[in-house]
C-alpha positions as CSV (number, residue, x, y, z in Angstrom):
1,M,-43.3,-1.1,42.3
2,K,-44.7,-1.3,38.8
3,T,-42.0,1.1,37.5
4,K,-39.2,-1.0,38.9
5,L,-40.7,-4.1,37.3
6,V,-40.9,-2.4,33.9
7,V,-37.3,-1.1,34.2
8,L,-36.1,-4.6,35.1
9,V,-38.0,-6.2,32.2
10,L,-36.5,-3.6,29.7
11,L,-33.0,-4.1,31.1
12,V,-33.3,-7.9,30.7
13,A,-34.8,-7.6,27.2
14,S,-32.0,-5.2,26.1
15,C,-29.3,-7.5,27.4
16,A,-30.9,-10.5,25.7
17,L,-31.2,-8.8,22.4
18,A,-27.8,-7.0,22.5
19,Q,-25.2,-8.4,20.1
20,P,-21.6,-8.8,21.2
21,R,-19.3,-6.0,20.2
22,F,-15.9,-7.6,20.4
23,F,-13.6,-9.1,17.7
24,V,-11.8,-12.3,18.1
25,G,-8.6,-12.4,16.0
26,G,-4.9,-12.1,16.0
27,G,-2.9,-9.3,17.5
28,Y,-0.9,-6.8,15.5
29,G,2.3,-6.9,17.4
30,P,5.3,-9.1,16.6
31,H,4.2,-11.6,19.2
32,G,0.5,-11.6,18.4
33,G,0.5,-14.1,15.6
34,G,-2.1,-12.0,13.7
35,Y,-1.9,-10.4,10.3
36,V,-1.8,-6.9,8.8
37,A,-3.4,-6.0,5.5
38,F,-0.4,-4.2,3.9
39,S,-0.9,-2.2,0.8
40,T,2.7,-2.2,-0.5
41,P,4.1,-5.1,-2.6
42,P,5.6,-8.1,-0.9
43,P,8.9,-7.8,0.9
44,P,12.1,-8.3,-1.0
45,P,14.1,-11.6,-0.8
46,A,15.8,-12.3,2.5
47,Y,19.4,-11.5,3.1
48,V,22.0,-14.3,3.2
49,A,23.7,-13.8,6.5
50,Y,26.2,-15.4,8.9
51,R,24.7,-17.5,11.7
52,P,26.7,-17.1,14.9
53,P,27.3,-20.2,17.0
54,C,24.6,-21.3,19.4
55,P,25.1,-19.7,22.9
56,G,24.1,-22.8,24.7
57,P,21.7,-25.7,25.1
58,G,17.9,-24.9,24.8
59,Y,18.2,-22.1,22.2
60,S,16.5,-22.0,18.9
61,W,17.5,-20.1,15.8
62,V,15.0,-17.5,14.6
63,G,15.9,-16.6,11.0
64,G,16.0,-13.1,9.7
65,Y,12.8,-11.6,8.2
66,Y,11.2,-8.4,7.0
67,Y,8.3,-6.9,8.9
68,P,6.1,-3.9,8.2
69,Y,7.1,-0.6,9.9
70,S,5.9,2.9,9.0
71,G,4.5,1.9,5.6
72,R,7.6,0.0,4.4
73,Y,9.4,-3.2,5.2
74,T,12.3,-3.3,7.7
75,W,14.8,-6.2,8.0
76,R,15.2,-8.0,11.3
77,A,18.4,-9.9,11.5
78,G,18.3,-13.5,12.7
79,Y,19.0,-14.3,16.4
80,W,19.2,-17.1,18.9
81,A,16.2,-17.2,21.4
82,R,15.0,-19.5,24.1
83,P,11.5,-20.8,23.3
84,P,8.8,-19.5,25.7
85,Y,7.6,-23.0,26.6
86,P,8.8,-26.6,26.2
87,R,8.7,-28.1,22.6
88,A,7.8,-24.7,21.1
89,Y,9.0,-23.9,17.5
90,W,9.2,-20.7,15.6
91,V,6.7,-20.2,12.8
92,A,8.3,-17.6,10.4
93,P,6.4,-14.6,9.2
94,R,5.0,-14.7,5.7
95,Y,3.2,-12.6,3.1
96,H,0.2,-14.3,1.5
97,H,-2.6,-12.8,-0.7
98,G,-1.9,-9.2,0.3
99,R,-1.6,-9.9,4.0
100,Y,1.4,-10.0,6.2
101,Y,1.3,-12.7,8.9
102,Y,3.6,-12.1,11.9
103,G,5.9,-14.8,13.1
104,H,5.1,-16.5,16.4
105,W,6.0,-19.4,18.7
106,R,3.8,-22.5,18.4
107,R,3.5,-25.8,20.3
């Protein structure tokens, strides 16, 4: 009985003194809204492109942008998309102080 009590006390003490081992932050995918520390220079200026007509009501225009892929920037042409939830708007990706912040939908 004494051994069980000692084991239980050690288990409770180790749980109480343990530090959390998780990270709260943004994701690294195109929809994560997080950032990537990117070691290359900022992306080049955006293309000037034709915007096709809106396919119907409820669509929002997502302008073209560069995103990091395999150690360099790749151009993603603009497109029409339905927002994932009511009154959502697109926050364009940006490069700021050596970090690339992905674009994401926001309320």
